[in-house]
C-alpha positions, 0 to 999 in steps of 0.5 A, a space after each residue: 482480518 477483523 472479526 465478523 458479526 457473530 464474533 463481535 457479538 461474542 466478544 461484547 458478551 464476554 466483555 459485558 460479563 467480565 467488566 459489567 455494564 458500567 465499564 462497557 462504554 469506556 471499554 468500547 470507546 478505547 477499543 474504537 480508538 485503538 481500532 482507528 489507530 491500527 487502521 490508520 497505521 495499516 493504511 499508511 503501510 499499505 500506501 507506502 508499499 503501493 508507492 514503492 511498487 509504483 516507483 519500482 515499476 517506473 524505474 523498470 520501464 525507464 530502464 527498458 526504454 533506455 535499452 530499446 533506444 540504445 538498440 535502435 541507435 545501433 541498428 539505425 544506419 547513420 547518414 553522411 552529411 554534406 561536409 563529410 563528402 
């Protein structure tokens, strides 16, 4: 997803050749800021997907448990109470 060591070195050399040494700190600072913003956004989206997945999993489990409980009620014979006799 993100460039490796060799790729980063190549990018830095290209930036240095294009903009010179004086602009390098400002450019790197901006790249760092944008990288942090992108990482934060990615983590938010990832956590939201995880939350949705957990909610869906719980919903499915609840539905399964309800169906099992209903089947058990149907299959369990009912006892007659003393009042019914």
